[in-house]
C-alpha positions in Angstrom: 9.4 1.8 8.5 5.7 0.8 8.5 4.8 -2.4 10.4 1.5 -4.0 9.5 -0.1 -7.4 9.2 -2.8 -8.9 7.0 -5.3 -9.3 9.8 -5.7 -8.1 13.4 -4.0 -9.8 16.4 -0.9 -11.1 14.5 1.6 -9.2 16.8 2.2 -6.1 14.7 2.2 -3.7 17.7 4.6 -5.8 19.7 6.8 -6.1 16.7 6.7 -2.4 16.0 7.7 -1.7 19.6 10.4 -4.3 19.6 11.9 -2.9 16.4 11.8 0.7 17.7 13.3 -0.3 21.1 16.1 -2.3 19.4 17.0 0.6 17.1 17.1 2.9 20.2 19.3 0.4 22.0 21.7 0.7 19.0 21.9 4.4 19.7 19.5 5.7 17.1 16.9 8.4 17.9 13.6 6.7 17.2 10.0 7.8 17.0 7.3 5.2 17.3 4.0 6.5 15.7 0.8 4.8 16.6 -0.9 4.9 13.1 -3.8 2.6 14.0 -6.4 5.3 14.4 -9.2 2.7 14.9 -7.6 0.5 17.7 -4.5 2.3 19.1 -2.0 0.2 21.0 0.0 2.9 22.7 -1.2 5.7 25.0 0.2 9.0 25.9 -0.4 10.9 29.2 -2.8 13.3 27.5 -5.6 12.9 24.9 -4.8 16.4 23.9 -1.7 15.2 22.1 -1.3 12.7 19.4 -1.4 11.9 15.7 -5.1 12.7 15.2 -4.6 16.2 16.8 -1.6 16.7 14.4 -3.7 15.7 11.4 -6.3 18.3 12.2 -3.9 21.2 12.9 -0.7 22.8 11.8 1.1 22.3 15.1 4.7 20.9 15.0 5.3 17.2 15.6 7.5 18.0 18.6 4.5 19.3 20.6 2.8 15.9 20.4 5.8 13.6 21.0 6.2 12.2 24.5 9.3 10.5 26.0 9.2 6.8 27.0 11.0 4.8 29.6 13.5 3.8 27.0 16.5 6.1 26.2 16.3 7.6 22.6 12.8 6.2 22.0 9.9 8.7 21.7 6.2 8.1 21.1 3.6 9.8 18.9 0.4 8.2 20.3 -2.8 8.1 18.3 -4.6 10.7 20.3 -8.4 10.7 20.4 -9.9 8.0 18.1 -11.5 9.9 15.2 -14.8 9.0 13.5 -13.1 9.1 10.0 -9.6 7.6 10.1 -9.2 7.0 6.4 -10.3 10.6 5.6 -7.7 11.9 8.0 -4.9 9.7 6.7 -5.7 10.5 3.0 -5.1 14.2 3.5 -1.7 15.5 2.6 -1.1 16.4 6.3 0.0 12.8 7.2 2.8 13.0 4.6 3.9 16.3 6.1 3.9 14.9 9.6 6.1 11.9 8.5 8.5 14.2 6.6 8.8 16.4 9.7 9.3 13.4 12.0 12.0 12.1 9.7 13.9 15.4 9.9 14.0 15.1 13.7 14.6 11.4 14.3 17.0 8.9 12.7 14.3 6.2 12.6 10.6 6.5 12.4 8.5 3.3 13.0 4.8 3.4 12.2 2.5 0.8 13.8 -0.2 0.5 11.2 -3.6 -1.2 11.3 -4.1 -4.5 9.4 -4.2 -4.3 5.6 -7.3 -6.4 4.8 -10.7 -4.9 5.3 -9.5 -1.3 5.8 -8.1 1.5 3.6 -5.9 2.8 6.3 -2.7 0.6 6.0 -2.3 1.1 2.2 -2.8 4.9 2.8 0.0 4.8 5.4 2.2 2.5 3.3 2.0 5.0 0.4 3.8 7.5 2.6 6.3 5.2 4.3 9.7 4.4 2.7 9.6 0.7 3.6 7.1 -1.8 4.9 7.5 -5.0 7.1 4.6 -7.4 7.0 4.0 -9.3 10.3 2.8 -12.9 9.7 1.5 -15.1 12.6 3.0 -18.6 12.6 0.4 -21.3 11.9 -2.4 -18.8 11.5 -1.8 -16.5 8.5 -2.8 -18.3 5.4 -0.6 -17.9 2.3 -3.4 -16.5 0.2 -4.2 -14.0 2.9 -0.6 -12.8 3.1 -0.4 -12.6 -0.7 -3.6 -10.5 -0.8 -2.1 -8.1 1.8 1.2 -7.9 -0.1 -0.7 -7.1 -3.4 -2.7 -4.4 -1.7 0.4 -2.8 -0.2 2.3 -3.0 -3.6 -0.7 -1.4 -5.3 -0.2 1.6 -3.0 3.4 1.9 -4.1 4.9 0.5 -1.0 8.4 -1.1 -0.9 8.0 -4.3 1.1 11.3 -5.2 2.9 10.0 -8.6 4.0 8.0 -10.5 6.6 8.4 -11.0 10.3 7.2 -14.3 11.7 5.5 -14.0 15.1 4.1 -16.4 17.7 6.2 -19.3 16.4 6.3 -22.4 18.6 9.8 -23.6 19.5 10.5 -26.8 17.5 13.7 -28.5 16.4 14.7 -27.5 12.9 15.5 -29.9 10.1 18.8 -28.1 9.8 19.8 -28.9 13.4 19.4 -25.5 14.9 16.6 -23.0 15.6 16.3 -19.4 16.8 14.0 -18.3 19.5 13.0 -14.8 20.3 10.6 -14.0 23.1 8.7 -10.8 23.5 8.8 -8.9 26.8 6.0 -6.6 25.7 2.4 -7.5 24.9 0.1 -5.9 22.5 -1.7 -2.9 24.0 1.5 -1.8 25.8 1.3 1.5 27.4 4.3 3.7 27.0 4.3 6.8 29.0 
């Protein structure tokens, strides 16, 4: 499952972490991959491990995965920020890394960069089975979200739906409302 947004700072990293954590709480083995090679949100104890190191080697995924404070949730951090993220992601190696991860974990969640302005998210989406688009309440314009959806679909992505973030609590016209609050913040460090 790839988690992305149209623009930066819409809450995609917090959403990716929340989804991964909730799947782990349900008893699934989960790998969270930090696929934002330009502005990573999650860190590992060593810069010698991570997705960028995997993309430039034939090492197994297991050598770059680190445990987290959550049972059944592991992290594949970004690793060192590369000078050419789109080039790394467009190689066939990313597809092989995801395939290997899927053989070792029940759920793989990829925290991707924003769609608009970069080639990275559509490249990642072309490899992922499903995509969830994060939309910030009151900020993301309809035209912007539609443009992001069109770019993702053009890459062959299957979009499951959208996740609304940063919604203000209001009463609903139907007499009820749901409120979810995030414990984690963007730029969360998982060690």
